[in-house]
N, C-alpha and C positions, 0 to 999 in steps of 0.2 A: 599460669597462675595470675590472677588479677593483682594490680598494684595500686597503691594509694595515689589519687590524683594530685595530692598536695605534696607528699614527701617521697613518693615512689617506693615506699616499703611494701613488701609482699603482704597480701591479704589472704588469710586462711579461707578455705572453702565456706561459702555461705555466710561470711562475715563481712559487713560493709564498714565497720568502724575500725580505723587504723589503731593498732596497739601502741604506736610510737607517737603520733601527733593528735590522736583522738578525732580526726576528721572522718565524717561519714561520707561514703562514696556511693555514687550511682553505678553499681557494678553490672546492672542488667541492660541499661540503655546507653550509657555514656560510651562513645567510640564504637558502638555496635549498630545503632539505628539513628537515622536522621529524624529529628523531631523538633517541634516548636511548641512553646506554651500557648495554647489556644485561649485558656481562661485561667487567671491566677487563683480564683476561688469558685467552687461549685457548691451545690446544696448538699453534696454527699460528704460524710465525715469519715476520716481514717479510723478503722476499727481498733488500731493500736494506739494512736496518739490522740484521737478524739478531736482532731483539728480539720478544717475544711480541706478537701482534696483539690488539686489543680487539674485541669483538663489539658492533656497534651495531644498533639496531632502527629501521628507517625506517617511518614511519606512513603507509602507503598504504591502499588498500581492504583489502588483506590484509597482514599484517605481513611485512616483508622483513628478514632478518638477514644482514648482511654483515660482513666483517672489515676493520678499518682500523688503520693504523700511527699511533700518536699522535705519532711523531717526524717522519716525512716526509709523512704524510697520504696515503700510497698506499692503494689499496683492492683487496681480493680478493673476487671474486664466484664463487659456486658456479655450475655449469652452468645457463644460462638466466636467472640473476639480473640480469646486465647488461642484457639485452633488456627485462626487467620494469621496471627502473629507467628506461630510456629511454622505454618506452611510457607510463609514469605521469607522465613529466616533460614530454614533447613530444608533442602530438597535433594532429589536424586539419590536417596538412600536405598540401596538394594540388598544389603546384607545385614544379618543379625549377629552381633558379637556379644554373646552371653557373658563372657569373662570381662569385657570392657564395661558392660552395664553393671555388673557386680562390683567392679572396682570404683566406678563413678559413685555408686550409692554408698559404698564403704567410706570413700574419701569425704563425701559431703554429709554423711549422717551425723547429726548432733545428738549424742546420747544424753547430754545434760539438759537439753531443751525441755522445758515444762509444757505439758499439754494444757492448752488454753483455748477456750471457745470464744470467738469474737462475733460481734454483731454485723449484720449486713449494712453497708454504707447507705443503702436506699431505704429499706423498711425497718431497720434497727432490730430485726429478729436474729437470734443466735443462729449462726450458720453451721452446716454439717462439715465434719472433717472427713475428707475423701482422698484416698490414694489415687493420684492421677495416672491413668493408664496402668498397664501391667508391668510391675517391677520398676516403676519410675523412681520410687523412693521419695517422692514429693507429696506431702500431705497438704492439699489445698483446702481453703475454706469456701464452701459452696452454698449459695442461696439458689434454690431450684427456680425461683421466680425472676431473679435479677442478675445474677452473675457469679463471678469467682474472684476471690481475693488471694493474692500470692505475696508472701513476704519477700524482702530484698534478698537476691541471690537465687531464688527458686526458678526464675525464668532461665538463668544461665544453666542451672542443673537440668531443666527440661530440654534445653537445646542440646546439651551433651548427650543426654539420654536418647533423644531422637536420632542424633548423628550415629550413635552406636546401634541403631536399629530397634530401639525400644518401642516405637510406634508400630513398626512392622510386627513385632512380637505380640503386641496388644491386639492388632487386627487378626493375626493368626489364631490367637486364643479365642477371639469372639466367633470366628468362623467354625472352629472346632466345636465350640459349645453349641452353636446353632445347629450343626449337623449331627450332633449326638442324638441317638434314638431315645426317646422317653420311654419309661416303663409303660407297658400296655395297661389300659384301664379296663376293668371288667364291670359289666352291669351286674347288679346283685342277683338278677334272675338267671345269669349265666351259670352260677354255681349253686343256686337254690333248686333249679328245675330238676337236675339228676337225683338229688336227695328226695325231692317230692315224688318222683316216679318210683324210687325204691320203696318208699313208705306205702304207696298205693299197691304195688305188687305184693308186698309182705302182707298187707291187710287182706288182699284177695286170697292168698295162699292159706292164711289162718282160717278165713271164713270157709273155705272149701273143706279143710280138714275137720272142722267142727261139724259141718253139715254131714260129712260121711260118718262120723262117730255116732251121731245121734239119729241117723237115718233109720 
């Protein structure tokens, strides 16, 4: 369980504001990733606070620059950057623990959280709410052109989900869906032709009988 950086009180799952001293905590990056503030202000605005985001540099094998709100600690990732962060944080996962995934989601699910659509920090268009991966329990805000916004605490949730094999489960589901056989498609002529042949044969038979009767 995460603890407040100010008073060390325990922080409930996905909650970054301490209930004892009211301090907001960076529970996703603090003491987890080495980073430096690259730019204190950017042209992108926080979709929650409507204030300029700061650009931070994560020290991986290759530098990763992402945007962070210094007020609510939400994070904005350009396309592909969230996957890069997870790959560099959690690796060598070989098993899928369905019960652990279920427990993680149950522990971190916030039933009282209101559904809210927020604007993309880049184009200011309302983003789509998407469940990240299979059974991750994290509803991200996604702009298909510019990137993904995650609220404070959701990166930690995704890390735990991946450690429990959530990403493997998602990949397995995608392969199963890809390999599933689609329903065969039929050309309209495939089932029209037999009926047309029956109609022709019937007409010929009737014509023959009439010819014989009046011969």
